[in-house]
C-alpha positions as CSV (number, residue, x, y, z in Angstrom):
1,X,106.3,60.6,21.2
2,X,103.3,61.2,23.8
3,X,103.0,64.7,22.0
4,X,103.0,63.4,18.3
5,X,100.5,61.1,18.8
6,X,98.0,63.4,20.3
7,X,98.5,65.8,17.8
8,X,98.7,63.1,14.8
9,X,95.0,61.7,16.6
10,X,93.5,65.2,16.7
11,X,93.8,65.7,12.9
12,X,93.0,62.3,12.0
13,X,89.5,62.7,13.7
14,X,88.9,66.4,12.9
15,X,89.0,65.4,8.7
16,X,86.0,63.1,9.1
17,X,84.2,65.3,11.7
18,X,84.6,68.5,9.2
19,X,83.2,66.7,6.6
20,X,79.7,66.0,8.7
21,X,79.9,69.9,9.4
22,X,80.0,70.2,5.8
23,X,76.7,68.2,5.1
24,X,74.9,69.3,7.9
25,X,75.5,73.3,7.1
26,X,75.1,73.1,3.7
27,X,71.6,73.3,3.5
28,X,71.3,70.7,1.2
29,X,69.6,67.2,2.3
30,X,71.7,64.9,4.9
31,X,71.3,61.8,6.9
32,X,71.0,63.9,10.1
33,X,67.5,65.7,8.9
34,X,65.6,62.3,10.2
35,X,67.6,62.1,13.3
36,X,67.2,65.7,14.4
37,X,64.7,67.1,12.4
38,X,61.9,66.5,14.2
39,X,63.7,67.7,17.2
40,X,64.7,70.6,15.7
41,X,61.5,71.4,14.3
42,X,59.5,71.4,17.8
43,X,62.4,74.0,19.1
44,X,61.9,76.6,16.4
45,X,57.9,76.0,17.0
46,X,58.7,76.8,20.9
47,X,61.2,79.9,20.0
48,X,58.1,81.0,17.4
49,X,60.6,81.1,14.5
50,X,60.5,80.3,11.4
51,X,63.7,78.6,10.3
52,X,63.2,78.8,6.4
53,X,63.6,82.4,6.4
54,X,67.1,83.7,5.5
55,X,68.7,86.9,7.0
56,X,70.8,89.5,5.8
57,X,73.4,90.3,7.9
58,X,71.8,92.9,9.8
59,X,68.7,90.6,11.1
60,X,71.0,87.6,11.6
61,X,73.9,90.4,13.6
62,X,71.3,91.4,15.7
63,X,68.9,88.4,16.5
64,X,72.6,87.4,17.9
65,X,72.6,90.2,19.9
66,X,69.3,89.7,21.4
67,X,69.4,86.3,22.1
68,X,73.0,87.0,24.0
69,X,71.7,89.5,26.1
70,X,68.6,87.3,26.8
71,X,71.2,84.4,28.2
72,X,72.9,87.0,30.2
73,X,70.2,88.5,31.9
74,X,68.9,84.8,32.9
75,X,72.4,83.7,33.6
76,X,73.1,86.5,35.8
77,X,69.7,86.3,38.1
78,X,70.3,82.4,38.5
79,X,73.7,83.0,40.1
80,X,72.0,86.0,42.3
81,X,69.5,83.7,43.6
82,X,71.2,80.2,44.0
83,X,70.5,80.0,47.6
84,X,67.0,79.9,47.0
85,X,67.1,77.5,43.9
86,X,66.7,73.8,43.8
87,X,69.5,71.4,43.6
88,X,71.8,72.9,46.3
89,X,72.4,70.3,48.7
90,X,75.4,71.4,50.4
91,X,73.7,74.8,50.7
92,X,75.5,77.2,49.0
93,X,75.0,80.9,49.0
94,X,74.4,83.6,46.4
95,X,77.4,85.0,44.5
96,X,78.4,88.8,45.3
97,X,76.4,91.1,42.5
98,X,79.7,91.6,40.8
99,X,81.2,88.0,40.7
100,X,77.6,86.9,39.5
101,X,77.4,89.9,36.5
102,X,81.2,89.0,35.8
103,X,80.6,85.2,36.0
104,X,77.7,85.3,33.6
105,X,79.3,87.5,31.2
106,X,82.8,85.4,30.9
107,X,80.1,82.4,30.0
108,X,78.2,84.3,27.9
109,X,80.7,85.0,25.8
110,X,82.4,81.6,25.7
111,X,85.6,82.5,27.7
112,X,84.7,81.0,31.1
113,X,87.2,83.4,33.2
114,X,86.4,82.1,36.6
115,X,87.0,84.4,39.5
116,X,85.1,82.0,41.8
117,X,86.0,78.4,43.1
118,X,83.2,76.1,40.8
119,X,83.1,73.6,43.5
120,X,82.9,76.0,46.4
121,X,80.6,78.6,45.3
122,X,78.2,77.3,42.6
123,X,75.4,75.0,43.2
124,X,74.6,71.9,41.3
125,X,71.5,73.8,39.5
126,X,73.8,76.9,38.6
127,X,77.0,74.4,37.4
128,X,74.6,71.9,35.8
129,X,72.0,74.7,33.9
130,X,73.8,78.1,34.1
131,X,77.5,76.9,33.5
132,X,76.8,74.0,31.4
133,X,74.1,75.2,29.0
134,X,75.9,78.5,28.0
135,X,78.8,76.2,27.5
136,X,76.6,74.1,24.7
137,X,74.8,76.9,23.3
138,X,77.6,80.0,22.8
139,X,80.4,78.2,21.0
140,X,76.9,77.2,19.0
141,X,76.6,81.2,18.6
142,X,79.8,81.7,17.6
143,X,79.9,78.9,14.9
144,X,76.6,80.1,13.5
145,X,78.2,83.9,13.0
146,X,81.4,82.1,11.1
147,X,78.7,80.2,8.8
148,X,77.2,83.3,7.8
149,X,80.8,84.8,7.7
150,X,81.7,82.1,5.1
151,X,78.3,82.5,3.0
152,X,78.9,86.2,2.8
153,X,82.3,85.3,1.3
154,X,80.2,82.9,-1.7
155,X,77.7,85.8,-1.7
156,X,75.3,84.9,-0.1
157,X,72.6,81.4,-0.5
158,X,70.8,83.5,-3.1
159,X,73.9,84.5,-4.8
160,X,72.2,84.0,-8.5
161,X,69.0,85.3,-8.0
162,X,70.0,88.7,-6.0
163,X,71.1,91.7,-8.2
164,X,74.3,93.7,-7.0
165,X,73.8,96.1,-4.6
166,X,70.5,93.6,-3.4
167,X,71.2,92.5,1.0
168,X,72.1,88.6,0.6
169,X,70.4,85.7,2.4
170,X,73.5,84.5,5.0
171,X,71.6,81.6,6.0
172,X,68.9,81.5,9.7
173,X,71.2,82.2,12.8
174,X,68.1,80.4,14.7
175,X,68.7,77.3,12.6
176,X,72.6,77.3,12.6
177,X,72.6,77.9,16.5
178,X,70.4,74.8,17.0
179,X,72.1,72.8,15.0
180,X,75.6,73.5,16.3
181,X,73.7,72.3,19.5
182,X,71.9,69.4,18.3
183,X,73.9,67.7,15.8
184,X,77.4,68.6,16.9
185,X,77.8,69.9,20.5
186,X,75.5,67.6,21.9
187,X,76.6,63.9,20.2
188,X,80.1,64.6,20.7
189,X,79.8,65.8,24.4
190,X,78.1,62.5,25.4
191,X,80.9,60.6,23.8
192,X,83.7,62.5,25.8
193,X,81.7,62.5,28.7
194,X,81.6,58.4,28.8
195,X,85.0,58.1,27.8
196,X,85.7,60.5,31.1
197,X,83.5,58.4,33.1
198,X,85.2,55.3,32.4
199,X,88.4,56.9,33.4
200,X,87.1,58.0,37.0
201,X,86.1,61.4,36.3
202,X,82.8,61.6,38.9
203,X,79.4,61.9,37.0
204,X,76.5,62.0,39.7
205,X,74.3,64.5,41.8
206,X,74.4,62.9,45.3
207,X,75.9,65.4,47.9
208,X,79.7,65.6,49.0
209,X,80.5,62.7,51.0
210,X,82.6,63.5,53.7
211,X,85.6,60.7,54.4
212,X,88.2,60.7,57.3
213,X,91.6,61.9,56.4
214,X,94.3,59.2,55.7
215,X,96.7,60.4,58.6
216,X,95.1,60.6,62.0
217,X,96.0,62.3,64.7
218,X,96.2,65.6,62.9
219,X,93.4,68.4,64.4
220,X,91.5,67.7,60.9
221,X,90.0,64.7,61.2
222,X,87.4,64.6,58.3
223,X,87.5,65.8,55.1
224,X,84.4,66.6,52.2
225,X,85.2,65.7,48.6
226,X,83.2,67.5,46.1
227,X,81.5,65.5,43.7
228,X,78.8,66.4,40.7
229,X,78.1,65.5,37.1
230,X,81.9,66.6,36.5
231,X,82.2,64.2,33.2
232,X,79.6,66.1,31.7
233,X,80.7,69.3,32.5
234,X,84.3,69.0,31.5
235,X,83.3,67.0,28.0
236,X,81.6,70.2,26.8
237,X,84.8,72.5,28.6
238,X,86.6,71.1,26.2
239,X,84.8,70.3,23.2
240,X,83.2,74.1,23.0
241,X,86.8,76.0,23.8
242,X,85.0,76.7,26.9
243,X,87.6,75.9,29.5
244,X,85.6,76.8,32.6
245,X,86.4,73.8,35.0
246,X,84.1,72.1,37.4
247,X,86.6,72.3,39.8
248,X,89.0,75.4,40.9
249,X,92.3,74.1,39.7
250,X,90.5,73.1,36.7
251,X,91.9,69.8,34.5
252,X,95.2,69.6,37.2
253,X,92.5,68.5,39.8
254,X,93.2,64.5,39.8
255,X,89.4,64.5,39.7
256,X,88.9,66.4,37.1
257,X,91.7,64.7,34.9
258,X,92.5,61.3,36.8
259,X,94.7,59.7,34.3
260,X,97.1,60.1,31.1
261,X,94.3,58.3,28.9
262,X,92.0,61.0,30.0
263,X,94.6,63.9,29.8
264,X,94.7,62.6,26.2
265,X,91.4,62.4,25.2
266,X,91.0,66.6,27.1
267,X,93.7,67.5,25.1
268,X,92.4,65.8,21.6
269,X,89.1,67.7,22.1
270,X,90.8,71.2,22.9
271,X,91.3,71.5,19.2
272,X,89.0,68.6,17.7
273,X,86.4,71.0,16.2
274,X,88.5,74.4,15.8
275,X,90.4,71.6,13.2
276,X,87.5,70.0,11.2
277,X,86.0,74.0,11.1
278,X,88.9,74.5,8.4
279,X,88.1,71.7,6.7
280,X,84.8,72.7,6.9
281,X,85.2,75.9,5.6
282,X,86.9,74.4,2.3
283,X,83.9,72.1,1.8
284,X,81.6,75.2,2.3
285,X,83.5,77.4,0.0
286,X,84.4,74.8,-2.5
287,X,87.9,76.3,-1.8
288,X,89.8,72.9,-0.9
289,X,93.2,74.4,-1.8
290,X,92.1,77.8,0.8
291,X,91.1,75.1,3.5
292,X,95.1,73.3,2.9
293,X,96.4,77.0,2.7
294,X,94.7,77.7,6.0
295,X,95.7,74.6,7.9
296,X,99.3,74.7,7.0
297,X,99.4,78.4,8.3
298,X,97.8,77.8,11.3
299,X,99.8,74.4,11.8
300,X,103.1,76.1,11.3
301,X,102.3,78.7,14.0
302,X,100.8,75.9,15.9
303,X,103.7,73.6,16.0
304,X,106.3,76.2,16.4
305,X,104.5,77.5,19.4
306,X,104.4,74.0,21.0
307,X,107.7,73.2,20.6
308,X,108.8,76.6,22.2
309,X,107.2,75.9,25.2
310,X,108.1,72.4,25.2
311,X,111.2,73.6,25.1
312,X,111.3,76.3,27.9
313,X,109.9,73.9,30.5
314,X,112.3,71.3,30.1
315,X,114.9,74.0,31.1
316,X,115.2,74.4,35.0
317,X,113.0,77.2,37.0
318,X,116.0,79.7,36.9
319,X,114.9,80.7,40.5
320,X,116.0,77.5,41.9
321,X,119.6,77.3,40.1
322,X,122.1,76.0,42.7
323,X,119.4,74.7,44.7
324,X,119.1,71.0,43.4
325,X,119.5,69.5,40.0
326,X,116.4,69.5,37.7
327,X,115.1,67.9,35.0
328,X,112.6,70.6,34.2
329,X,110.6,73.2,35.8
330,X,108.5,70.7,37.3
331,X,106.7,73.9,40.0
332,X,102.9,74.2,39.2
333,X,102.4,70.5,37.5
334,X,101.0,67.3,38.0
335,X,103.6,64.6,38.1
336,X,101.8,62.3,36.3
337,X,102.1,64.6,33.7
338,X,104.9,66.0,33.6
339,X,106.8,68.9,31.6
340,X,105.9,68.2,28.2
341,X,102.5,67.4,28.5
342,X,101.6,70.4,30.6
343,X,103.7,72.4,27.8
344,X,101.2,71.3,25.3
345,X,98.0,71.6,26.9
346,X,98.9,75.2,27.7
347,X,99.6,76.0,24.3
348,X,97.1,74.3,22.9
349,X,94.3,75.7,25.4
350,X,95.5,79.5,24.3
351,X,95.4,78.7,20.9
352,X,91.9,77.6,20.9
353,X,90.5,80.1,23.4
354,X,89.8,77.4,25.2
355,X,91.3,78.2,29.1
356,X,91.4,75.0,30.6
357,X,94.7,74.1,32.5
358,X,96.4,71.1,33.7
359,X,99.0,73.2,35.2
360,X,99.5,76.5,36.8
361,X,100.5,78.7,34.0
362,X,101.8,81.4,37.0
363,X,104.6,78.7,37.2
364,X,105.8,78.9,33.6
365,X,109.1,79.8,32.2
366,X,108.6,83.1,30.8
367,X,109.2,81.7,27.3
368,X,106.5,79.8,27.8
369,X,104.5,82.4,29.3
370,X,105.3,84.7,26.4
371,X,104.1,81.9,23.9
372,X,100.3,81.3,26.3
373,X,100.3,85.0,25.6
374,X,101.0,85.0,21.5
375,X,98.2,82.2,21.0
376,X,95.9,84.6,23.0
377,X,96.8,88.0,21.0
378,X,96.8,86.1,17.4
379,X,93.1,84.1,18.5
380,X,93.6,82.8,14.7
381,X,95.7,79.8,15.6
382,X,92.6,77.4,15.6
383,X,91.3,80.4,18.0
384,X,87.7,79.6,19.4
385,X,84.6,77.9,17.7
386,X,83.5,79.7,15.1
387,X,85.2,83.2,16.1
388,X,88.4,81.6,15.7
389,X,88.7,80.9,11.9
390,X,86.3,84.5,11.5
391,X,89.5,86.0,12.9
392,X,91.8,84.2,10.6
393,X,89.2,85.4,7.7
394,X,90.6,88.8,9.4
395,X,94.0,88.4,8.8
396,X,93.5,86.7,5.4
397,X,91.7,90.2,4.2
398,X,94.3,92.1,5.4
399,X,97.1,89.8,3.8
400,X,94.6,90.4,0.3
401,X,94.6,94.1,1.0
402,X,98.3,94.0,1.3
403,X,99.4,91.7,-1.2
404,X,96.9,93.5,-3.6
405,X,99.1,96.7,-3.1
406,X,102.3,95.3,-3.7
407,X,101.1,93.6,-7.6
408,X,99.2,97.1,-8.1
409,X,95.9,95.4,-7.9
410,X,92.9,96.4,-6.2
411,X,92.3,93.6,-3.6
412,X,89.8,91.0,-4.0
413,X,88.9,87.7,-2.0
414,X,86.7,85.1,-4.2
415,X,86.1,87.3,-6.7
416,X,85.2,90.5,-4.5
417,X,86.8,93.4,-4.0
418,X,87.6,95.1,-0.6
419,X,87.4,98.8,-1.4
420,X,87.6,101.8,1.4
421,X,84.7,100.9,3.5
422,X,85.5,97.3,4.6
423,X,89.5,98.1,5.0
424,X,88.1,100.9,7.5
425,X,86.4,98.2,9.3
426,X,89.3,96.3,9.5
427,X,91.6,99.4,10.6
428,X,89.0,99.4,13.8
429,X,89.5,95.5,14.5
430,X,93.3,95.9,13.9
431,X,93.5,99.1,16.8
432,X,90.9,97.1,18.9
433,X,93.1,94.4,20.7
434,X,95.8,96.7,22.0
435,X,93.4,99.6,22.5
436,X,91.6,97.9,25.3
437,X,94.3,95.1,26.7
438,X,97.1,98.1,27.0
439,X,94.6,100.6,28.4
440,X,93.4,98.5,30.7
441,X,96.6,97.3,31.9
442,X,98.0,100.8,32.4
443,X,95.3,102.0,34.1
444,X,95.5,98.6,37.0
445,X,99.5,98.8,36.8
446,X,99.1,102.6,38.0
447,X,96.7,102.4,40.6
448,X,97.3,99.0,42.6
449,X,95.9,100.6,46.1
450,X,92.6,100.9,43.7
451,X,93.0,98.4,41.4
452,X,94.4,95.8,44.1
453,X,97.3,94.2,42.0
454,X,98.7,91.5,44.2
455,X,102.0,91.0,42.2
456,X,104.8,93.4,42.1
457,X,108.1,94.0,39.8
458,X,107.9,92.3,36.2
459,X,106.2,89.4,36.9
460,X,103.0,91.4,38.6
461,X,102.8,93.5,35.0
462,X,103.2,90.0,33.4
463,X,99.8,88.7,35.4
464,X,98.0,91.9,34.9
465,X,98.5,91.8,30.9
466,X,98.0,88.4,31.0
467,X,94.4,88.5,32.9
468,X,93.2,91.1,30.0
469,X,94.6,89.6,27.3
470,X,92.5,86.3,28.0
471,X,89.3,88.4,28.6
472,X,89.7,89.8,25.0
473,X,90.7,86.9,23.5
474,X,87.2,84.7,25.0
475,X,90.1,82.5,26.9
476,X,89.7,82.5,30.3
477,X,93.0,81.2,31.6
478,X,94.9,83.2,33.9
479,X,98.3,83.4,36.0
480,X,96.5,82.3,39.6
481,X,98.7,84.6,42.2
482,X,96.3,87.0,40.6
483,X,93.8,88.0,43.4
484,X,91.1,88.9,40.7
485,X,87.4,88.4,42.8
486,X,87.1,91.8,43.6
487,X,85.1,94.5,41.7
488,X,87.5,96.5,39.8
489,X,89.1,92.7,38.3
490,X,85.2,91.7,38.2
491,X,83.6,95.0,36.4
492,X,86.9,95.7,34.4
493,X,86.8,92.2,32.8
494,X,83.1,92.4,32.2
495,X,83.8,95.4,29.7
496,X,86.8,93.5,28.2
497,X,85.2,90.5,27.8
498,X,82.1,92.3,26.0
499,X,84.6,94.2,23.9
500,X,86.9,90.9,22.8
501,X,83.6,89.2,22.3
502,X,81.2,91.4,20.2
503,X,83.2,93.6,17.8
504,X,85.1,91.0,16.4
505,X,82.3,89.0,15.7
506,X,79.8,91.4,14.0
507,X,81.9,93.8,12.2
508,X,83.1,90.6,10.4
509,X,79.8,89.8,9.3
510,X,79.3,93.6,8.8
511,X,82.0,93.4,5.8
512,X,80.9,90.1,4.8
513,X,77.7,91.0,4.0
514,X,79.4,94.0,2.3
515,X,81.7,92.0,-0.1
516,X,78.3,89.6,-0.5
517,X,76.2,92.5,-2.2
518,X,79.4,93.2,-5.0
519,X,79.6,91.6,-8.3
520,X,81.8,88.7,-8.5
521,X,84.4,89.5,-10.9
522,X,85.6,86.4,-13.0
523,X,89.5,84.3,-12.6
524,X,91.8,85.7,-14.7
525,X,95.9,86.0,-14.6
526,X,96.1,89.0,-12.5
527,X,94.1,87.1,-9.6
528,X,95.8,86.8,-6.5
529,X,95.9,82.9,-5.8
530,X,94.7,82.2,-2.1
531,X,96.1,78.3,-1.5
532,X,100.1,78.8,-2.4
533,X,102.8,78.8,-0.7
534,X,103.9,82.4,-1.6
535,X,100.0,83.7,-0.1
536,X,100.3,81.3,3.1
537,X,104.2,82.8,3.7
538,X,103.0,86.1,3.2
539,X,99.9,85.6,5.9
540,X,102.4,83.8,8.2
541,X,104.5,87.3,8.0
542,X,101.1,89.9,8.5
543,X,99.8,88.0,11.4
544,X,103.3,87.5,13.3
545,X,104.5,91.5,11.9
546,X,100.7,92.9,13.4
547,X,101.0,91.5,16.8
548,X,104.6,91.8,17.1
549,X,104.1,96.2,16.5
550,X,101.1,96.1,18.8
551,X,102.4,94.4,21.9
552,X,106.6,94.3,21.5
553,X,106.6,96.8,24.3
554,X,104.3,95.1,27.1
555,X,105.9,92.0,25.9
556,X,109.3,93.5,27.1
557,X,107.5,94.8,30.9
558,X,106.5,91.2,30.9
559,X,107.7,87.8,30.5
560,X,110.8,89.1,28.3
561,X,112.0,91.3,31.0
562,X,111.2,88.6,33.6
563,X,113.5,85.8,31.6
564,X,116.4,88.1,31.6
565,X,115.6,88.7,35.3
566,X,115.7,85.3,36.0
567,X,118.7,84.9,33.9
568,X,120.9,87.4,36.1
569,X,119.5,85.6,39.4
570,X,120.7,82.4,37.6
571,X,123.9,83.7,37.2
572,X,124.3,85.4,40.9
573,X,123.4,82.2,42.6
574,X,125.5,80.1,40.3
């Protein structure tokens, strides 16, 4: 019942939010202009940019990459020298260069993969200025690229005035990013932060207090309780599909997620904006049927995965078979949340490239672990802010191409043909995940003495595969039994983080720019409809088959093999 209520509330809240997002990004006058317009104009003057000037796909992509480079360098330097900077009342020292690099790139790519423990290794300046700032800006950057891709699908903003083959206006990157931060992220985060603070999540800049322990007579007589502006960070952590928590245990920590109400708020925030983007896309494209089809496909896959994960975690842990009666797999879970809400969170956080946790994924039963990995590999069931719907559009392009071949027509989407150049780039996107994830997994497993793989057997393979999948999918969650704060893990994950963030955003932007320049073909009886059940089933089939073919062997060596192994152990114990 709690699971269905949370999902229903998320859908109901996303609908009006999607309409609001359509209004602020449509280019038309909107009531929010009076509230945020003067602030935005001041920011544009400081940045020295002309927000009214349109950009083609090349200039839009260059602006995206350069702004990321500048932010990344600043974040790296601040993390390296945090011990010399203010707002460090607990006297926390600097990060090592490889950990600082990984942390900066991880948050720059909206991944928030943490190889550090936040409350122990980052100052208030690093947490509040570096981490939280990137958690606001980087999802806004992903949303900006998504907006440019959507405009490209409709021929750009100057479609009526431009000639065929002429570069099209896909919007202004700086205007889209600033609007996403000011008009969307900040107001939502303020509301969620207040709600979380009302539930007892800390919100202070005071130094961590020291308190006596409850049980006296032990060698430990006092304990330092790490505090800080936690509510504000957790709010954007959830809303921005970021995932990097204030505390090392993330939202399984009772200070970060203290009550069932707080847990429900944080779970809804996981999927709120990603679902709203589907409604927004329908409004901007003026294709409500396409939005309904997209919502149905994502919803079907999401609910199937949620159901499988919940069923899996309701089963006893096979390793304890015969030792005690179990109501479910409670290993690595908070008793106050139980199996169902933990499985729901684990599924949604990997479907949305969020990566935050309220239970330890390393302790999930193998089937639930398989579900979490599948969500990251597909990376288009809701997905991250902006990048998730861009990935979904990539699957749509591929499904349109396959369906076009099946009916003997040149594939087209919204009246524009997908031809050799676009299909070639789609091929790169198809090969990229398996090439990157499987290559680094193989190297790490093959030479554990160098790479530092900390677990043997099938579970060790599953941990390594999960870590690189999480990095590539901009997710950030992990199997926390892995000793990942080493030069190998930090540097190799940086490479995977960069490849998994920028190529899957820039290549679709390129394809959208190419499509925008083409002549729009009028709708006819031979046009492939993208809003009906047939295309929805085709799309689901394409998504599943592509990922099944790419990653089945690695799944057999990981969670599937582990499930069979545990079943065998349980049988022996009985």
